[in-house]
C-alpha positions in Angstrom: 137.2 96.1 60.9 133.9 94.9 59.8 133.1 95.6 56.1 130.3 97.5 55.2 127.1 95.6 54.3 123.2 95.6 54.3 123.0 96.4 57.9 126.2 98.7 58.2 127.5 101.9 56.8 130.5 104.0 57.3 130.5 107.6 56.9 133.6 110.1 57.3 131.7 113.2 57.9 128.1 114.1 58.5 126.0 115.0 55.2 122.5 114.7 54.8 122.7 111.7 52.5 122.8 109.4 55.5 119.5 110.1 56.3 118.3 107.8 53.4 120.2 105.1 55.4 118.1 106.0 58.5 114.9 105.4 56.4 116.2 102.1 54.9 117.2 100.8 58.4 113.7 102.1 60.0 112.0 100.3 57.4 113.8 97.1 57.1 116.8 97.2 59.8 118.2 97.2 62.2 121.3 98.9 61.2 124.3 101.0 62.2 125.9 104.0 60.6 129.3 104.9 62.1 130.7 108.6 61.6 134.5 109.0 61.4 135.4 106.3 59.2 136.9 106.8 55.7 136.0 105.1 52.6 139.3 102.9 52.8 138.2 102.0 56.4 140.6 104.3 58.2 139.4 105.6 61.6 139.8 109.5 61.7 137.0 110.3 64.1 135.0 113.6 64.1 136.1 116.9 65.3 133.5 117.8 67.9 131.9 114.6 68.8 129.0 116.1 71.2 128.1 118.9 68.9 128.0 116.4 65.8 125.9 114.0 68.0 123.6 116.8 68.7 123.5 117.7 65.0 122.6 114.0 63.9 119.9 114.1 66.5 118.3 117.3 65.2 118.6 116.3 61.7 116.9 112.9 62.2 114.0 114.3 64.2 113.5 117.0 61.5 113.8 114.9 58.6 112.4 111.5 59.0 108.7 111.0 59.3 107.5 109.4 61.5 110.2 109.7 63.9 112.4 106.4 63.9 113.6 104.6 67.1 117.4 105.1 67.4 120.5 105.7 69.7 123.7 107.6 69.5 126.9 106.4 71.0 130.3 108.4 71.1 133.1 106.0 70.9 136.6 106.4 72.6 138.2 106.8 69.2 135.9 110.0 68.6 133.6 108.1 66.1 129.8 108.0 66.6 127.7 105.1 66.2 124.0 105.7 65.2 122.1 102.6 65.7 118.5 102.6 64.1 115.9 99.9 64.9 113.4 98.6 62.8 110.2 100.3 63.2 106.6 99.3 63.4 105.2 102.6 61.7 106.2 102.1 58.2 107.1 103.6 55.7 109.7 105.8 57.3 110.3 108.5 54.8 112.9 111.3 54.0 111.8 114.1 51.8 108.7 111.8 51.2 110.6 108.8 49.7 111.0 105.5 51.6 114.6 103.7 51.2 115.9 100.4 51.5 119.4 98.9 51.6 120.6 97.2 48.5 123.9 95.5 49.8 126.1 98.3 50.5 124.0 101.0 48.8 120.9 102.6 49.7 117.9 103.2 47.0 114.4 104.3 46.8 111.9 101.4 47.4 109.7 100.3 44.4 105.8 101.5 44.4 105.0 97.8 45.3 107.4 97.7 48.3 106.0 101.2 49.4 102.6 99.6 49.4 103.9 96.6 51.3 105.4 98.9 54.1 102.0 100.8 54.4 100.1 97.3 54.6 102.7 96.0 57.2 101.8 99.4 59.2 98.1 98.4 59.0 98.9 94.7 59.8 97.1 93.5 56.6 97.9 91.8 53.6 97.0 92.7 50.1 94.7 89.6 49.8 92.7 91.1 52.7 91.9 94.5 51.3 88.6 95.0 49.4 88.6 94.2 45.9 88.3 97.2 43.6 85.7 95.1 41.4 82.8 93.7 43.2 80.7 92.4 40.3 82.3 88.8 40.5 81.4 85.5 39.5 82.6 82.1 41.0 81.7 79.2 38.9 85.2 77.7 39.2 85.2 78.1 42.9 81.8 76.8 43.3 82.6 73.8 41.3 85.6 73.0 43.5 83.4 73.6 46.7 80.8 70.9 45.7 83.6 68.6 44.4 85.0 68.9 47.9 82.0 69.2 50.2 79.2 67.7 48.4 77.2 70.7 48.8 76.9 74.3 47.4 78.7 77.3 49.0 76.1 79.4 50.6 76.4 83.2 50.0 77.4 85.3 52.0 78.0 82.6 54.9 80.8 80.6 53.2 82.6 83.8 51.8 82.6 85.1 55.1 83.9 82.1 56.8 86.8 81.8 54.3 87.5 85.6 54.8 86.6 86.2 51.1 83.8 88.6 51.9 82.9 91.3 54.5 79.5 92.7 55.1 80.9 96.2 55.3 83.5 96.3 52.2 82.3 93.5 50.1 84.5 90.9 48.4 88.2 91.0 49.1 91.2 90.7 46.8 91.5 86.9 47.8 87.9 86.5 46.4 89.0 88.3 43.1 91.6 86.0 42.6 89.2 82.8 42.9 86.8 84.7 40.5 86.3 83.8 37.0 87.6 86.3 34.3 89.5 88.2 36.8 92.2 91.0 36.0 95.1 89.9 37.9 98.5 88.5 36.4 98.1 85.0 35.3 100.5 82.1 34.4 102.7 81.5 31.3 103.9 77.9 30.2 106.6 77.5 27.6 107.4 74.0 26.4 110.8 73.7 24.8 112.2 71.0 22.5 115.6 69.8 22.6 117.2 73.4 23.8 115.9 76.7 24.7 116.0 77.8 21.0 113.2 75.5 20.1 109.7 76.1 21.3 107.2 73.5 21.0 104.2 75.1 22.6 103.5 78.3 24.6 100.4 78.8 26.9 99.0 82.0 28.4 96.7 81.5 31.1 95.1 84.6 32.3 91.6 86.3 33.0 91.1 82.9 34.9 90.2 81.9 38.3 93.5 80.8 40.2 91.5 77.3 40.6 91.2 77.2 36.8 95.0 78.1 36.5 95.9 75.4 38.7 94.0 72.9 37.0 94.9 73.6 33.4 98.7 73.8 34.4 98.5 70.4 36.0 96.9 69.0 32.9 99.5 70.3 30.5 102.2 68.9 33.0 100.7 65.5 33.0 100.7 65.4 29.0 104.4 66.1 29.2 105.7 64.1 32.0 103.2 61.1 32.6 102.9 57.9 30.6 101.1 55.0 30.5 102.6 51.6 30.5 101.2 48.0 30.8 102.2 45.7 33.9 100.7 42.5 33.5 97.1 42.9 32.6 96.8 46.4 34.2 97.8 50.0 32.7 99.8 51.8 35.2 100.5 55.7 35.0 104.2 56.4 35.3 105.4 59.9 36.2 108.9 61.0 35.1 108.6 64.0 37.4 106.5 63.5 40.7 103.0 65.0 39.9 102.4 65.6 43.5 105.5 67.7 43.9 104.4 69.8 40.6 101.0 70.4 41.9 102.1 71.6 45.3 104.8 73.9 43.6 101.9 75.6 41.4 99.5 76.0 44.3 102.2 77.5 46.5 103.1 80.1 43.6 99.6 81.1 43.4 99.3 81.2 47.1 102.6 82.8 48.2 103.5 85.2 45.2 103.5 88.9 45.5 100.3 90.0 43.7 101.2 93.5 43.9 103.7 92.8 41.4 102.6 92.7 37.8 104.8 89.9 36.7 103.2 86.3 35.9 104.3 83.1 37.1 106.4 81.4 34.6 106.5 77.7 34.2 109.4 76.3 31.7 109.0 72.6 30.6 112.3 71.0 29.3 112.8 67.5 28.3 114.6 66.7 31.5 113.3 69.1 34.0 110.4 71.8 34.9 111.2 75.1 36.4 108.4 77.3 38.2 109.5 81.0 38.8 107.1 83.3 41.1 107.3 86.9 41.3 108.2 88.5 44.5 111.0 87.6 47.2 110.4 85.8 50.4 108.1 87.3 53.2 110.0 89.6 55.6 111.5 87.7 58.5 111.9 84.4 56.3 115.3 83.5 55.5 116.4 81.5 52.3 117.9 79.0 54.3 114.8 78.4 56.6 112.7 78.7 53.5 114.5 75.5 52.0 114.9 73.5 55.0 111.9 74.2 57.3 108.2 74.6 57.4 107.3 78.2 58.0 103.7 78.4 58.9 104.1 81.8 60.5 105.1 83.5 57.2 102.0 83.3 55.1 102.0 86.1 52.8 98.3 85.7 51.7 96.7 83.9 54.6 93.0 84.0 53.6 94.0 82.8 50.2 96.3 80.0 51.4 93.5 78.9 54.1 90.9 78.9 51.2 93.3 76.4 49.1 93.8 74.3 52.2 90.1 73.9 52.8 89.4 73.1 49.2 92.2 70.3 49.5 94.5 71.9 46.9 97.5 71.8 49.2 98.3 68.9 51.6 99.6 70.8 54.5 100.5 74.7 54.9 104.5 75.0 55.0 105.1 71.5 54.2 105.8 71.8 50.2 109.4 72.0 50.3 110.0 69.1 52.6 107.6 66.9 50.7 109.3 67.8 47.5 112.9 66.9 49.0 111.5 63.8 50.6 109.9 62.6 47.1 113.5 62.9 45.7 115.5 61.3 48.4 116.3 58.4 46.4 116.9 60.2 43.3 120.5 61.1 41.8 119.3 64.4 40.5 117.8 66.6 43.1 115.5 69.6 43.0 117.1 73.2 43.0 115.9 76.3 44.9 116.8 79.6 44.0 115.8 82.7 46.0 116.4 86.4 45.1 115.0 89.7 46.0 112.1 89.6 43.4 112.0 86.0 42.4 111.8 82.5 43.7 112.4 79.7 41.2 112.2 75.9 41.8 113.6 73.2 39.3 112.3 69.7 39.5 114.3 67.3 37.3 113.2 64.1 35.9 113.7 61.4 38.4 116.7 59.0 38.1 117.3 56.5 40.7 120.7 54.9 40.9 119.0 51.4 40.1 118.3 52.9 36.6 122.1 53.5 35.8 124.3 50.8 34.6 127.4 49.8 36.6 129.7 51.9 34.1 127.4 54.9 34.2 127.6 54.9 38.1 131.2 54.7 37.9 131.6 57.7 35.7 129.0 59.6 37.6 130.7 59.0 40.6 134.1 59.9 39.5 132.9 63.3 38.2 131.1 63.9 41.4 134.2 63.5 43.2 136.8 65.1 40.9 134.9 67.8 39.2 135.8 69.8 37.1 137.7 67.0 35.6 138.9 66.3 32.2 138.4 63.1 30.3 142.0 62.2 30.5 141.9 62.2 34.3 138.8 60.2 34.3 140.2 57.6 32.0 143.2 57.1 34.5 140.5 56.0 37.4 137.6 54.7 35.6 139.7 51.8 33.8 137.3 52.3 30.7 138.4 52.7 27.2 138.1 56.1 25.7 135.6 55.0 23.2 133.4 53.6 26.2 134.0 56.4 28.6 133.0 59.2 25.8 129.9 57.3 25.1 128.9 57.0 28.8 129.8 60.5 29.2 127.3 61.5 26.5 124.7 59.4 27.8 124.9 61.2 31.1 125.1 64.5 29.5 121.7 63.5 27.6 119.8 62.5 30.8 121.0 65.9 32.3 123.1 64.3 35.1 126.4 66.0 34.1 127.5 69.0 32.2 130.5 69.9 29.8 132.4 73.0 30.2 135.0 74.5 27.7 136.1 73.1 24.4 138.9 70.9 22.9 141.6 70.1 25.3 140.5 72.3 28.1 137.0 70.4 28.3 135.9 69.6 31.8 133.0 67.6 33.2 131.0 68.7 36.3 127.7 67.6 37.8 124.5 69.3 36.1 123.2 69.7 39.5 123.4 73.3 41.1 123.6 74.3 44.8 120.6 76.0 46.5 121.2 79.7 46.1 
């Protein structure tokens, strides 16, 4: 028997608590509730299937507002399968509250999730709604517009074209994000020293246009991860982490984050990597697997803001950020890490490390760790043909550059790759 999950629930008897799950499936489904199954997955059926099915139908019709799309089926083992389809008229509420599934449990949606359900019903995004503040100024936007097109933006024509303004309702929320001194959540940057306990610098970028946030963040990044070197008679800028990838990452965090969540975008800068975390999960309908592996133009959460960034040349091509990042690291030993959670999306860009930058001995030890992990120093020594002293030095070098990590202490110490899988 299939185990319970996000889209499947078992009930031994009919109690009104199942109506919360009906709400959840109608909001985010589809899903199925099977009545006549015990908590330990034993099939016991229901005593009077026809009468019970009629009671379920009446309870749903009387308690779920608006009425959901569902079907009931009495099965040969006297269980009843209630299938609830995902509806278009969200939110679907039970006793005035909307619900969602959280693995095998059913919980009340948050305030911002409730607003999202309302907006989905209206087929509109938050950035398309009228801004509560209409006294807005756009110095950063106008400067960027002139830099891009060589002419000034014309009000209201340019703003209407970019869907930042309507004659009926004024500036949109997307316009308020582009405006100077706006009230929306900003971005925090933490520069760490040797480890997380040492803070070199902290920057709070707030009450700024998202265009100004993008520019200042890029400047801080370049000071930390870019340097100049002399090649022949020329001074050449070198990048420890691809600047193009970081800029695309910050632009996408600003474009695609969930702006109805009050949290800020967080950038953590380490000696060997940078991590960008953006509030809000993926847009509905976009799986983590597709987010990581494919372009996804049809899932723009904040469409008018995204199109404005594209017109201003701040992103290369909509939906191409992750494929571009992966291509930039194709030859690097260390790879980007992508983590997708219900309320947060994080990406880590490590310092580039090309195989040619490793010594022969370093490559040997790294490959052994990769193939044998978790592996002890003794096991490595039997395969590496290196002395214990040389091997220990190389292990420490690989740890210092962030390629491998050490687990445990003493004789139980094991070595693994520092890289983490995409989650």
